[in-house]
N, CA, C and O atoms as a GROMACS GRO file, in nm:
protein
  464
    1UNK      N    1  -7.798  -3.163   0.463
    1UNK     CA    2  -7.747  -3.074   0.567
    1UNK      C    3  -7.598  -3.049   0.546
    1UNK      O    4  -7.551  -2.937   0.564
    2UNK      N    5  -7.524  -3.153   0.509
    2UNK     CA    6  -7.382  -3.141   0.487
    2UNK      C    7  -7.352  -3.046   0.370
    2UNK      O    8  -7.258  -2.967   0.377
    3UNK      N    9  -7.432  -3.056   0.264
    3UNK     CA   10  -7.413  -2.968   0.148
    3UNK      C   11  -7.440  -2.823   0.187
    3UNK      O   12  -7.368  -2.732   0.144
    4UNK      N   13  -7.541  -2.801   0.267
    4UNK     CA   14  -7.574  -2.666   0.314
    4UNK      C   15  -7.460  -2.609   0.399
    4UNK      O   16  -7.421  -2.494   0.383
    5UNK      N   17  -7.408  -2.692   0.488
    5UNK     CA   18  -7.295  -2.649   0.571
    5UNK      C   19  -7.172  -2.619   0.485
    5UNK      O   20  -7.103  -2.520   0.508
    6UNK      N   21  -7.145  -2.702   0.388
    6UNK     CA   22  -7.031  -2.679   0.297
    6UNK      C   23  -7.048  -2.549   0.220
    6UNK      O   24  -6.952  -2.474   0.202
    7UNK      N   25  -7.171  -2.523   0.174
    7UNK     CA   26  -7.198  -2.398   0.103
    7UNK      C   27  -7.176  -2.277   0.193
    7UNK      O   28  -7.119  -2.177   0.149
    8UNK      N   29  -7.219  -2.286   0.319
    8UNK     CA   30  -7.200  -2.176   0.413
    8UNK      C   31  -7.052  -2.152   0.441
    8UNK      O   32  -7.007  -2.037   0.446
    9UNK      N   33  -6.977  -2.258   0.457
    9UNK     CA   34  -6.833  -2.246   0.481
    9UNK      C   35  -6.765  -2.183   0.360
    9UNK      O   36  -6.680  -2.094   0.375
   10UNK      N   37  -6.802  -2.228   0.241
   10UNK     CA   38  -6.742  -2.172   0.119
   10UNK      C   39  -6.778  -2.024   0.104
   10UNK      O   40  -6.693  -1.943   0.068
   11UNK      N   41  -6.903  -1.987   0.132
   11UNK     CA   42  -6.944  -1.846   0.125
   11UNK      C   43  -6.865  -1.762   0.223
   11UNK      O   44  -6.824  -1.651   0.191
   12UNK      N   45  -6.844  -1.813   0.340
   12UNK     CA   46  -6.766  -1.741   0.442
   12UNK      C   47  -6.622  -1.720   0.394
   12UNK      O   48  -6.566  -1.612   0.412
   13UNK      N   49  -6.564  -1.822   0.333
   13UNK     CA   50  -6.427  -1.808   0.280
   13UNK      C   51  -6.423  -1.704   0.169
   13UNK      O   52  -6.332  -1.621   0.165
   14UNK      N   53  -6.523  -1.707   0.080
   14UNK     CA   54  -6.529  -1.610  -0.029
   14UNK      C   55  -6.543  -1.468   0.026
   14UNK      O   56  -6.477  -1.374  -0.021
   15UNK      N   57  -6.630  -1.452   0.127
   15UNK     CA   58  -6.647  -1.321   0.190
   15UNK      C   59  -6.519  -1.275   0.258
   15UNK      O   60  -6.486  -1.156   0.253
   16UNK      N   61  -6.448  -1.366   0.320
   16UNK     CA   62  -6.322  -1.331   0.387
   16UNK      C   63  -6.219  -1.285   0.285
   16UNK      O   64  -6.145  -1.190   0.310
   17UNK      N   65  -6.214  -1.351   0.172
   17UNK     CA   66  -6.120  -1.311   0.067
   17UNK      C   67  -6.158  -1.174   0.012
   17UNK      O   68  -6.072  -1.089  -0.007
   18UNK      N   69  -6.287  -1.152  -0.013
   18UNK     CA   70  -6.334  -1.023  -0.063
   18UNK      C   71  -6.302  -0.913   0.039
   18UNK      O   72  -6.261  -0.803   0.001
   19UNK      N   73  -6.321  -0.942   0.166
   19UNK     CA   74  -6.294  -0.844   0.270
   19UNK      C   75  -6.144  -0.813   0.278
   19UNK      O   76  -6.106  -0.698   0.299
   20UNK      N   77  -6.060  -0.914   0.261
   20UNK     CA   78  -5.915  -0.894   0.262
   20UNK      C   79  -5.874  -0.805   0.144
   20UNK      O   80  -5.788  -0.717   0.159
   21UNK      N   81  -5.934  -0.827   0.028
   21UNK     CA   82  -5.905  -0.742  -0.088
   21UNK      C   83  -5.950  -0.598  -0.062
   21UNK      O   84  -5.881  -0.504  -0.099
   22UNK      N   85  -6.067  -0.583   0.000
   22UNK     CA   86  -6.118  -0.450   0.035
   22UNK      C   87  -6.021  -0.379   0.130
   22UNK      O   88  -5.992  -0.261   0.111
   23UNK      N   89  -5.973  -0.449   0.231
   23UNK     CA   90  -5.878  -0.389   0.326
   23UNK      C   91  -5.748  -0.349   0.256
   23UNK      O   92  -5.690  -0.245   0.288
   24UNK      N   93  -5.703  -0.428   0.161
   24UNK     CA   94  -5.582  -0.395   0.086
   24UNK      C   95  -5.604  -0.268   0.002
   24UNK      O   96  -5.513  -0.186  -0.009
   25UNK      N   97  -5.721  -0.254  -0.057
   25UNK     CA   98  -5.752  -0.132  -0.133
   25UNK      C   99  -5.753  -0.010  -0.043
   25UNK      O  100  -5.704   0.096  -0.081
   26UNK      N  101  -5.809  -0.024   0.075
   26UNK     CA  102  -5.810   0.086   0.173
   26UNK      C  103  -5.666   0.122   0.211
   26UNK      O  104  -5.632   0.240   0.218
   27UNK      N  105  -5.584   0.023   0.236
   27UNK     CA  106  -5.444   0.047   0.272
   27UNK      C  107  -5.371   0.118   0.159
   27UNK      O  108  -5.291   0.208   0.184
   28UNK      N  109  -5.396   0.079   0.035
   28UNK     CA  110  -5.334   0.146  -0.080
   28UNK      C  111  -5.376   0.292  -0.088
   28UNK      O  112  -5.295   0.380  -0.116
   29UNK      N  113  -5.504   0.317  -0.063
   29UNK     CA  114  -5.555   0.454  -0.065
   29UNK      C  115  -5.488   0.539   0.043
   29UNK      O  116  -5.448   0.653   0.016
   30UNK      N  117  -5.476   0.485   0.162
   30UNK     CA  118  -5.411   0.558   0.272
   30UNK      C  119  -5.265   0.587   0.238
   30UNK      O  120  -5.217   0.697   0.262
   31UNK      N  121  -5.196   0.489   0.181
   31UNK     CA  122  -5.056   0.511   0.141
   31UNK      C  123  -5.045   0.621   0.037
   31UNK      O  124  -4.954   0.704   0.044
   32UNK      N  125  -5.136   0.624  -0.060
   32UNK     CA  126  -5.127   0.727  -0.164
   32UNK      C  127  -5.157   0.865  -0.107
   32UNK      O  128  -5.097   0.964  -0.150
   33UNK      N  129  -5.249   0.874  -0.012
   33UNK     CA  130  -5.279   1.003   0.050
   33UNK      C  131  -5.160   1.052   0.132
   33UNK      O  132  -5.126   1.170   0.128
   34UNK      N  133  -5.096   0.962   0.205
   34UNK     CA  134  -4.982   1.000   0.287
   34UNK      C  135  -4.864   1.046   0.201
   34UNK      O  136  -4.784   1.129   0.246
   35UNK      N  137  -4.852   0.995   0.081
   35UNK     CA  138  -4.739   1.033  -0.004
   35UNK      C  139  -4.771   1.152  -0.093
   35UNK      O  140  -4.693   1.184  -0.182
   36UNK      N  141  -4.882   1.215  -0.071
   36UNK     CA  142  -4.913   1.336  -0.147
   36UNK      C  143  -5.020   1.317  -0.251
   36UNK      O  144  -5.010   1.374  -0.360
   37UNK      N  145  -5.120   1.241  -0.223
   37UNK     CA  146  -5.238   1.225  -0.305
   37UNK      C  147  -5.217   1.140  -0.429
   37UNK      O  148  -5.312   1.116  -0.504
   38UNK      N  149  -5.097   1.094  -0.453
   38UNK     CA  150  -5.074   1.011  -0.570
   38UNK      C  151  -5.088   1.089  -0.698
   38UNK      O  152  -5.126   1.206  -0.696
   39UNK      N  153  -5.058   1.027  -0.807
   39UNK     CA  154  -5.070   1.093  -0.936
   39UNK      C  155  -4.958   1.193  -0.959
   39UNK      O  156  -4.872   1.214  -0.874
   40UNK      N  157  -4.962   1.254  -1.075
   40UNK     CA  158  -4.861   1.355  -1.106
   40UNK      C  159  -4.925   1.493  -1.104
   40UNK      O  160  -5.044   1.509  -1.133
   41UNK      N  161  -4.845   1.591  -1.069
   41UNK     CA  162  -4.893   1.727  -1.056
   41UNK      C  163  -4.800   1.820  -1.133
   41UNK      O  164  -4.683   1.789  -1.153
   42UNK      N  165  -4.854   1.935  -1.176
   42UNK     CA  166  -4.767   2.035  -1.239
   42UNK      C  167  -4.657   2.078  -1.141
   42UNK      O  168  -4.671   2.062  -1.020
   43UNK      N  169  -4.551   2.132  -1.194
   43UNK     CA  170  -4.434   2.168  -1.113
   43UNK      C  171  -4.467   2.263  -0.999
   43UNK      O  172  -4.412   2.249  -0.890
   44UNK      N  173  -4.554   2.359  -1.022
   44UNK     CA  174  -4.586   2.457  -0.918
   44UNK      C  175  -4.682   2.404  -0.812
   44UNK      O  176  -4.699   2.467  -0.707
   45UNK      N  177  -4.744   2.292  -0.837
   45UNK     CA  178  -4.833   2.230  -0.737
   45UNK      C  179  -4.745   2.134  -0.658
   45UNK      O  180  -4.741   2.014  -0.685
   46UNK      N  181  -4.674   2.190  -0.559
   46UNK     CA  182  -4.566   2.117  -0.495
   46UNK      C  183  -4.579   2.101  -0.344
   46UNK      O  184  -4.483   2.060  -0.278
   47UNK      N  185  -4.694   2.133  -0.288
   47UNK     CA  186  -4.715   2.112  -0.144
   47UNK      C  187  -4.845   2.035  -0.125
   47UNK      O  188  -4.930   2.034  -0.214
   48UNK      N  189  -4.860   1.970  -0.011
   48UNK     CA  190  -4.986   1.896   0.012
   48UNK      C  191  -5.110   1.986   0.005
   48UNK      O  192  -5.214   1.943  -0.046
   49UNK      N  193  -5.101   2.108   0.054
   49UNK     CA  194  -5.215   2.199   0.048
   49UNK      C  195  -5.252   2.235  -0.094
   49UNK      O  196  -5.369   2.233  -0.131
   50UNK      N  197  -5.152   2.267  -0.175
   50UNK     CA  198  -5.178   2.299  -0.316
   50UNK      C  199  -5.233   2.177  -0.389
   50UNK      O  200  -5.321   2.191  -0.475
   51UNK      N  201  -5.183   2.060  -0.356
   51UNK     CA  202  -5.232   1.938  -0.421
   51UNK      C  203  -5.378   1.915  -0.387
   51UNK      O  204  -5.457   1.876  -0.474
   52UNK      N  205  -5.415   1.938  -0.263
   52UNK     CA  206  -5.555   1.921  -0.222
   52UNK      C  207  -5.644   2.022  -0.294
   52UNK      O  208  -5.752   1.988  -0.341
   53UNK      N  209  -5.598   2.147  -0.303
   53UNK     CA  210  -5.674   2.247  -0.377
   53UNK      C  211  -5.687   2.209  -0.523
   53UNK      O  212  -5.796   2.216  -0.581
   54UNK      N  213  -5.577   2.168  -0.584
   54UNK     CA  214  -5.574   2.129  -0.724
   54UNK      C  215  -5.672   2.015  -0.751
   54UNK      O  216  -5.747   2.019  -0.849
   55UNK      N  217  -5.672   1.916  -0.664
   55UNK     CA  218  -5.764   1.804  -0.680
   55UNK      C  219  -5.910   1.846  -0.668
   55UNK      O  220  -5.997   1.788  -0.733
   56UNK      N  221  -5.937   1.946  -0.585
   56UNK     CA  222  -6.075   1.989  -0.562
   56UNK      C  223  -6.118   2.105  -0.651
   56UNK      O  224  -6.235   2.144  -0.649
   57UNK      N  225  -6.027   2.159  -0.728
   57UNK     CA  226  -6.061   2.267  -0.823
   57UNK      C  227  -6.049   2.216  -0.967
   57UNK      O  228  -6.004   2.288  -1.056
   58UNK      N  229  -6.089   2.094  -0.986
   58UNK     CA  230  -6.091   2.030  -1.120
   58UNK      C  231  -5.958   2.038  -1.193
   58UNK      O  232  -5.954   2.054  -1.315
   59UNK      N  233  -5.850   2.028  -1.116
   59UNK     CA  234  -5.715   2.025  -1.172
   59UNK      C  235  -5.684   2.149  -1.256
   59UNK      O  236  -5.616   2.141  -1.359
   60UNK      N  237  -5.734   2.262  -1.211
   60UNK     CA  238  -5.708   2.390  -1.276
   60UNK      C  239  -5.589   2.455  -1.206
   60UNK      O  240  -5.603   2.509  -1.096
   61UNK      N  241  -5.472   2.451  -1.269
   61UNK     CA  242  -5.349   2.500  -1.207
   61UNK      C  243  -5.355   2.649  -1.177
   61UNK      O  244  -5.317   2.692  -1.068
   62UNK      N  245  -5.403   2.728  -1.273
   62UNK     CA  246  -5.408   2.874  -1.252
   62UNK      C  247  -5.501   2.910  -1.135
   62UNK      O  248  -5.466   2.993  -1.052
   63UNK      N  249  -5.617   2.846  -1.131
   63UNK     CA  250  -5.712   2.874  -1.022
   63UNK      C  251  -5.654   2.828  -0.888
   63UNK      O  252  -5.670   2.896  -0.787
   64UNK      N  253  -5.587   2.714  -0.888
   64UNK     CA  254  -5.525   2.664  -0.765
   64UNK      C  255  -5.423   2.764  -0.712
   64UNK      O  256  -5.422   2.794  -0.593
   65UNK      N  257  -5.336   2.814  -0.799
   65UNK     CA  258  -5.234   2.910  -0.756
   65UNK      C  259  -5.296   3.042  -0.712
   65UNK      O  260  -5.247   3.107  -0.620
   66UNK      N  261  -5.403   3.081  -0.778
   66UNK     CA  262  -5.474   3.205  -0.740
   66UNK      C  263  -5.536   3.192  -0.601
   66UNK      O  264  -5.524   3.283  -0.518
   67UNK      N  265  -5.601   3.078  -0.575
   67UNK     CA  266  -5.662   3.055  -0.443
   67UNK      C  267  -5.554   3.043  -0.336
   67UNK      O  268  -5.568   3.097  -0.227
   68UNK      N  269  -5.448   2.971  -0.368
   68UNK     CA  270  -5.336   2.956  -0.273
   68UNK      C  271  -5.280   3.094  -0.236
   68UNK      O  272  -5.255   3.120  -0.119
   69UNK      N  273  -5.261   3.180  -0.334
   69UNK     CA  274  -5.208   3.314  -0.308
   69UNK      C  275  -5.307   3.395  -0.223
   69UNK      O  276  -5.266   3.465  -0.131
   70UNK      N  277  -5.436   3.385  -0.254
   70UNK     CA  278  -5.537   3.456  -0.175
   70UNK      C  279  -5.535   3.411  -0.030
   70UNK      O  280  -5.547   3.493   0.062
   71UNK      N  281  -5.519   3.282  -0.008
   71UNK     CA  282  -5.515   3.230   0.128
   71UNK      C  283  -5.390   3.278   0.199
   71UNK      O  284  -5.397   3.326   0.312
   72UNK      N  285  -5.276   3.266   0.134
   72UNK     CA  286  -5.150   3.308   0.197
   72UNK      C  287  -5.148   3.458   0.227
   72UNK      O  288  -5.089   3.501   0.326
   73UNK      N  289  -5.212   3.536   0.143
   73UNK     CA  290  -5.215   3.681   0.164
   73UNK      C  291  -5.315   3.724   0.271
   73UNK      O  292  -5.299   3.829   0.332
   74UNK      N  293  -5.418   3.642   0.295
   74UNK     CA  294  -5.526   3.686   0.382
   74UNK      C  295  -5.547   3.603   0.508
   74UNK      O  296  -5.621   3.646   0.597
   75UNK      N  297  -5.484   3.488   0.519
   75UNK     CA  298  -5.502   3.406   0.640
   75UNK      C  299  -5.426   3.469   0.756
   75UNK      O  300  -5.304   3.485   0.750
   76UNK      N  301  -5.499   3.503   0.858
   76UNK     CA  302  -5.436   3.562   0.976
   76UNK      C  303  -5.392   3.452   1.072
   76UNK      O  304  -5.440   3.339   1.066
   77UNK      N  305  -5.300   3.487   1.157
   77UNK     CA  306  -5.250   3.394   1.257
   77UNK      C  307  -5.366   3.342   1.342
   77UNK      O  308  -5.452   3.419   1.384
   78UNK      N  309  -5.369   3.212   1.365
   78UNK     CA  310  -5.474   3.148   1.446
   78UNK      C  311  -5.615   3.172   1.391
   78UNK      O  312  -5.709   3.195   1.468
   79UNK      N  313  -5.630   3.166   1.259
   79UNK     CA  314  -5.763   3.186   1.201
   79UNK      C  315  -5.857   3.068   1.226
   79UNK      O  316  -5.979   3.085   1.228
   80UNK      N  317  -5.801   2.949   1.244
   80UNK     CA  318  -5.885   2.831   1.265
   80UNK      C  319  -5.969   2.845   1.392
   80UNK      O  320  -5.916   2.869   1.501
   81UNK      N  321  -6.100   2.831   1.376
   81UNK     CA  322  -6.190   2.840   1.490
   81UNK      C  323  -6.232   2.981   1.525
   81UNK      O  324  -6.323   3.000   1.606
   82UNK      N  325  -6.169   3.082   1.466
   82UNK     CA  326  -6.206   3.221   1.490
   82UNK      C  327  -6.301   3.263   1.377
   82UNK      O  328  -6.258   3.282   1.263
   83UNK      N  329  -6.428   3.278   1.409
   83UNK     CA  330  -6.531   3.304   1.306
   83UNK      C  331  -6.502   3.431   1.226
   83UNK      O  332  -6.520   3.431   1.104
   84UNK      N  333  -6.457   3.536   1.290
   84UNK     CA  334  -6.430   3.662   1.219
   84UNK      C  335  -6.315   3.645   1.120
   84UNK      O  336  -6.324   3.689   1.006
   85UNK      N  337  -6.208   3.582   1.164
   85UNK     CA  338  -6.092   3.562   1.076
   85UNK      C  339  -6.126   3.466   0.962
   85UNK      O  340  -6.082   3.485   0.849
   86UNK      N  341  -6.203   3.363   0.993
   86UNK     CA  342  -6.242   3.269   0.888
   86UNK      C  343  -6.336   3.335   0.787
   86UNK      O  344  -6.326   3.308   0.668
   87UNK      N  345  -6.425   3.420   0.834
   87UNK     CA  346  -6.517   3.491   0.744
   87UNK      C  347  -6.440   3.584   0.651
   87UNK      O  348  -6.469   3.592   0.532
   88UNK      N  349  -6.340   3.654   0.705
   88UNK     CA  350  -6.257   3.742   0.624
   88UNK      C  351  -6.182   3.661   0.518
   88UNK      O  352  -6.174   3.701   0.402
   89UNK      N  353  -6.127   3.549   0.558
   89UNK     CA  354  -6.055   3.463   0.465
   89UNK      C  355  -6.150   3.408   0.359
   89UNK      O  356  -6.114   3.399   0.242
   90UNK      N  357  -6.269   3.370   0.400
   90UNK     CA  358  -6.368   3.317   0.306
   90UNK      C  359  -6.405   3.422   0.201
   90UNK      O  360  -6.420   3.388   0.084
   91UNK      N  361  -6.421   3.546   0.242
   91UNK     CA  362  -6.451   3.653   0.145
   91UNK      C  363  -6.337   3.671   0.046
   91UNK      O  364  -6.361   3.690  -0.073
   92UNK      N  365  -6.214   3.667   0.095
   92UNK     CA  366  -6.098   3.682   0.007
   92UNK      C  367  -6.090   3.567  -0.093
   92UNK      O  368  -6.058   3.588  -0.210
   93UNK      N  369  -6.118   3.447  -0.047
   93UNK     CA  370  -6.115   3.330  -0.136
   93UNK      C  371  -6.228   3.338  -0.237
   93UNK      O  372  -6.209   3.306  -0.355
   94UNK      N  373  -6.344   3.380  -0.192
   94UNK     CA  374  -6.462   3.387  -0.278
   94UNK      C  375  -6.441   3.483  -0.395
   94UNK      O  376  -6.494   3.460  -0.504
   95UNK      N  377  -6.365   3.589  -0.374
   95UNK     CA  378  -6.340   3.685  -0.481
   95UNK      C  379  -6.270   3.622  -0.600
   95UNK      O  380  -6.292   3.663  -0.714
   96UNK      N  381  -6.187   3.521  -0.574
   96UNK     CA  382  -6.113   3.458  -0.682
   96UNK      C  383  -6.176   3.332  -0.739
   96UNK      O  384  -6.124   3.274  -0.834
   97UNK      N  385  -6.288   3.289  -0.681
   97UNK     CA  386  -6.350   3.164  -0.726
   97UNK      C  387  -6.461   3.189  -0.826
   97UNK      O  388  -6.546   3.275  -0.806
   98UNK      N  389  -6.461   3.113  -0.936
   98UNK     CA  390  -6.576   3.120  -1.027
   98UNK      C  391  -6.699   3.058  -0.962
   98UNK      O  392  -6.685   2.981  -0.866
   99UNK      N  393  -6.818   3.087  -1.010
   99UNK     CA  394  -6.944   3.046  -0.948
   99UNK      C  395  -6.962   2.900  -0.907
   99UNK      O  396  -7.021   2.877  -0.802
  100UNK      N  397  -6.917   2.800  -0.981
  100UNK     CA  398  -6.953   2.665  -0.934
  100UNK      C  399  -6.882   2.621  -0.807
  100UNK      O  400  -6.922   2.522  -0.746
  101UNK      N  401  -6.778   2.691  -0.764
  101UNK     CA  402  -6.700   2.649  -0.647
  101UNK      C  403  -6.748   2.721  -0.522
  101UNK      O  404  -6.789   2.837  -0.527
  102UNK      N  405  -6.742   2.649  -0.411
  102UNK     CA  406  -6.787   2.704  -0.284
  102UNK      C  407  -6.666   2.743  -0.198
  102UNK      O  408  -6.576   2.662  -0.179
  103UNK      N  409  -6.665   2.865  -0.145
  103UNK     CA  410  -6.555   2.903  -0.056
  103UNK      C  411  -6.553   2.819   0.072
  103UNK      O  412  -6.447   2.801   0.132
  104UNK      N  413  -6.668   2.767   0.113
  104UNK     CA  414  -6.673   2.684   0.233
  104UNK      C  415  -6.591   2.556   0.215
  104UNK      O  416  -6.522   2.513   0.307
  105UNK      N  417  -6.599   2.497   0.097
  105UNK     CA  418  -6.519   2.378   0.067
  105UNK      C  419  -6.371   2.410   0.072
  105UNK      O  420  -6.292   2.334   0.127
  106UNK      N  421  -6.334   2.523   0.016
  106UNK     CA  422  -6.194   2.565   0.014
  106UNK      C  423  -6.145   2.590   0.156
  106UNK      O  424  -6.034   2.551   0.191
  107UNK      N  425  -6.226   2.656   0.237
  107UNK     CA  426  -6.187   2.683   0.376
  107UNK      C  427  -6.170   2.553   0.452
  107UNK      O  428  -6.079   2.542   0.535
  108UNK      N  429  -6.255   2.454   0.426
  108UNK     CA  430  -6.239   2.323   0.492
  108UNK      C  431  -6.104   2.260   0.454
  108UNK      O  432  -6.037   2.201   0.539
  109UNK      N  433  -6.066   2.272   0.328
  109UNK     CA  434  -5.937   2.219   0.284
  109UNK      C  435  -5.823   2.295   0.352
  109UNK      O  436  -5.726   2.234   0.397
  110UNK      N  437  -5.835   2.425   0.359
  110UNK     CA  438  -5.732   2.509   0.420
  110UNK      C  439  -5.715   2.474   0.568
  110UNK      O  440  -5.603   2.464   0.618
  111UNK      N  441  -5.828   2.455   0.636
  111UNK     CA  442  -5.823   2.419   0.778
  111UNK      C  443  -5.749   2.288   0.800
  111UNK      O  444  -5.682   2.269   0.901
  112UNK      N  445  -5.760   2.198   0.705
  112UNK     CA  446  -5.701   2.064   0.720
  112UNK      C  447  -5.552   2.058   0.692
  112UNK      O  448  -5.489   1.955   0.716
  113UNK      N  449  -5.494   2.166   0.640
  113UNK     CA  450  -5.352   2.165   0.604
  113UNK      C  451  -5.275   2.267   0.687
  113UNK      O  452  -5.307   2.386   0.689
  114UNK      N  453  -5.175   2.218   0.755
  114UNK     CA  454  -5.097   2.302   0.846
  114UNK      C  455  -5.014   2.407   0.775
  114UNK      O  456  -4.968   2.502   0.839
  115UNK      N  457  -4.993   2.393   0.646
  115UNK     CA  458  -4.908   2.491   0.578
  115UNK      C  459  -4.973   2.628   0.567
  115UNK      O  460  -4.905   2.727   0.538
  116UNK      N  461  -5.104   2.634   0.591
  116UNK     CA  462  -5.174   2.764   0.582
  116UNK      C  463  -5.195   2.821   0.721
  116UNK      O  464  -5.252   2.929   0.735
   0.00000   0.00000   0.00000
């Protein structure tokens, strides 16, 4: 019985250490996101919104800048939550996207960044 109890205590300690390491990894991830997604970016990818687009467009700088320009040229004031304005923006974004990318994903990224 004592050996079983010792094994349970040791397993609990091991789990606690693993959980502490997991929490530290989560904290590192949050810190990197807050500082701009971490990693290095081309010179023109210089805002959090562009960085998010760049990360989600397979690190294609030209496509990122093209989509960013389409959004800046077509996003109307208070487009978030307005279906008509979002649909118009989605069509403008879709024109510049090659087939494997979804304009819905891009619009979700745009909605999440205040710079747009």
